[in-house]
N, C-alpha and C positions, 0 to 999 in steps of 0.2 A: 328519196320519203314515199316521194310516189307511185316508186316500184312494187312499196311496200303495203302499199292499199288495193286489194283489185277493185274496186268502184271507180280509181280515180281516170282524169282524163290519162290517159302515157302517154305523154310528148315524145318525141324524140329531140339528142342536144339540139341540130336543128333549129327547129319547132320555136327552144327556151331562148333561144341565139337572136331567132329572128324578132321575136316577142320584146325581148332587151334592147334589139336594135333601135334607133333614133327618127331612122328613114319610115314611112308608111306608118300606119293606121296611132292615134293617141293610145295608149295604154295606163293602166296602170296595176301596179304589180308591188302587192304589204308582203313584207315577210314577218311573222311572228318568229320574237327569238328569248331564249331562253341565256341570259346571262350569270354566271355562277359567282356564288358570290363571291364574297372580298377577303382577299384572305389575313388573317390577325399579324402575320410579320410582313410587312409592307418588302422589306429588306433581302425578301430567300422566295416575294414571287414571283412567278412568271407571263406572258402575257398569255392570259386566260383567253381564249377562244367559247363565243357565242353558241349556244346549240341551236339551230333553225326546228319550233315547233309545228310550222305551219304555215301558208304561201295561197297568195289569193293574184291571180291572174287576166285581168278586164280589157274590152278590147271599145274603145266608144267609137261608136256610131252615128257620129249629129240624129237626129237625135236622142239616141236609144246607145244605151249601154252596155253589154256580150259580154254576162259573166263568162272565160273559156276554161277553166279551172283554178279547185279550188281545195289544199288535199292540210292535212291534220292527222300531225306524229302517230302512230298507235298509240302511246304513249303520252297522248294528249289529248287524246278524244274525250268529248262524254263531259270537257269542264269550260263550254262559250267562247270555247278562241274560234273556232269554226266562225259564230252569230256574230265575233267580234268583227272577225275580218268583213263577214258581209257586213255589216253595217256603216263597216267600214267605206265601202266601194259602195252603199246606198244617200251616206253626207257627203262624197267625191257626183255621185252623178245627179245630186241636188244643184249642188257649186255650182255644177256648169247647166243648170236651168235645161236638165235633157227631159224627156216624157214620160221613161218607161226603160226598168231593166228584163233579158230574157236569157232566158239559159236551159241545156237540155242536159238530161241527167238518165244514166242507168235505171232502169223502171225496180230492177230489184234495189236498189240504194236505197233504204227505208228512207236511215235518220240521216242523210240528206232533204231527201224529201220531203220528211215532217220538219228539216229545222224550215226551205222557202216556206209548206205550208204555214208555218203560225209569224213567219215575217210580212204574209201578205201575197203571198208570189198565187196568182193560179194557174191552174193546170191549161193550157194551149191547146193543145196537141197531140203525136207521139209520128216518131221514124223507126217504120219496120227495119231490124238490123243494124241500124245505127251503129254500132260499135262493135266492136273484132275482137276475136281472143279473152272471152269468149264471142262470141255474138250476143247483141242484145240487143232491143230494143230503149229506143230512147223517151223521153217524157218532157213534153213539151212547155217550159214555166213563163209566166212570164208576171212582172207588178210595177204599174202604171205610179206616176211621181205624182203626189199633191203639185 
């Protein structure tokens, strides 16, 4: 899914495995799925698989959280799914008595930047040529939690 998004952080399979491993820092992984409708005739049904619509990965670095990656499938964009994933992260951060959530995003990712700013994140800096393929600056954001 993230390969379909030019602006997403592109991780290797190994990076995802490490993020999901039990060792290392505490991480929050959220997956939004679309459940298929129930068949009208259960006797003819087969096990239906869910379709992932989006996901979020965040790392807890007490007393803060870092949003490491958030991706929404192209067919599910502009429907509030990214906002729901982000709100779930903020709820989790508050439950751990964290002080802030921070992230970086491609400078060209206007949709994500708008989402972050509407949620209350404030721009705190830039990282020159932070992203590769293509090379692009990162914009740093931080949200101080109440």
